[in-house]
C-alpha positions in Angstrom: 37.1 138.5 34.1 37.1 142.1 35.0 36.9 144.7 32.2 40.0 147.0 32.2 39.2 148.6 28.9 37.5 151.7 30.5 40.5 152.5 32.7 42.7 155.4 31.6 46.5 154.7 31.7 46.6 156.7 35.0 43.7 154.8 36.5 45.4 151.5 35.6 48.6 152.8 37.3 46.6 153.6 40.5 45.1 150.1 40.4 48.6 148.6 40.0 49.9 150.6 42.9 47.1 149.4 45.1 47.7 145.7 44.1 51.5 145.9 44.5 51.2 147.7 47.8 49.2 144.8 49.2 51.4 142.1 47.5 54.6 143.7 48.8 53.4 144.9 52.1 55.0 148.4 51.7 53.8 151.9 51.1 54.0 152.9 47.4 53.7 156.3 45.7 52.5 157.4 42.3 53.0 160.8 40.7 51.2 163.3 38.5 50.7 162.3 34.9 53.6 163.2 32.6 57.2 162.3 31.8 58.1 159.9 34.6 61.7 159.0 33.8 60.8 155.3 33.9 59.1 155.5 37.4 55.4 155.0 37.5 55.3 153.7 41.1 58.0 153.6 43.8 58.5 152.9 47.4 60.6 156.0 48.0 60.6 159.1 45.7 64.3 159.7 46.5 65.9 156.3 46.9 63.7 154.4 44.5 64.5 150.9 45.9 61.4 149.4 44.3 60.1 150.6 41.0 57.0 149.4 39.3 56.2 150.1 35.7 52.6 150.1 34.7 51.7 149.5 31.1 48.0 149.5 30.2 48.4 148.5 26.5 45.2 146.5 26.7 44.3 147.3 23.0 47.9 147.3 21.8 49.1 143.7 22.2 52.3 142.1 23.2 54.6 143.3 20.5 53.8 147.0 21.3 54.3 146.3 25.0 57.6 144.6 24.4 58.8 147.6 22.3 57.8 150.0 25.0 59.6 147.9 27.6 62.8 147.7 25.6 62.8 151.5 25.6 62.7 151.4 29.4 65.8 149.3 29.8 68.3 152.1 29.8 66.2 154.2 32.2 66.1 151.3 34.6 69.9 150.8 34.4 70.4 154.4 35.3 68.0 154.2 38.3 69.5 150.9 39.6 66.5 149.8 41.7 66.8 146.8 44.1 63.5 145.4 42.8 61.7 146.1 39.5 58.2 145.0 38.5 56.1 145.3 35.4 52.3 145.3 35.6 50.4 145.2 32.3 46.9 144.8 31.0 48.0 142.3 28.4 47.5 138.6 28.5 50.9 137.0 28.5 52.3 133.5 28.0 55.0 132.0 30.1 57.4 132.7 27.2 56.3 136.4 27.1 57.0 136.8 30.8 60.4 135.1 30.4 61.2 137.5 27.6 60.3 140.5 29.7 62.2 139.1 32.7 65.3 138.7 30.5 65.2 142.5 29.7 65.3 143.4 33.5 66.8 140.2 35.1 69.4 142.3 37.0 66.5 143.9 38.9 63.9 141.1 39.1 63.9 137.9 41.2 62.1 135.9 38.5 59.5 136.2 35.8 56.9 136.4 38.6 57.9 140.1 38.8 55.9 140.5 35.6 52.1 140.7 36.3 49.8 140.2 33.3 46.2 141.0 32.9 45.4 137.4 34.1 47.5 137.9 37.2 45.8 141.1 38.1 42.4 139.6 37.5 43.2 136.6 39.7 44.4 138.9 42.4 41.2 140.9 42.3 38.9 137.8 42.3 40.3 136.7 45.7 37.8 137.4 48.4 40.4 139.2 50.7 41.1 141.7 47.9 
């Protein structure tokens, strides 16, 4: 397993952008560090059809991640993306993914829109990545 502990929050965000760009086959954009209004990564800085929230939280655990994501729900409702994804550096159970999906189900196709530390690691271990 890769070690993500040394990545800053911003470096993790860039990694998530690169992974999701390849997975979705679309150009994605990140922005300078700071208040992001719930947008870490998007396909279009104006229309925001696709939004990806990157949460490093590697040393914080699931309960802190869930609390932070609950705080994002109202922001996402205001933005009304067509597709919403969460990438996090936390190991998640199927139940954890389902719980996160339920927060954002209006904007997610399934719990597969939630990428955990294990999903990111599996992606990076593939030879073509």
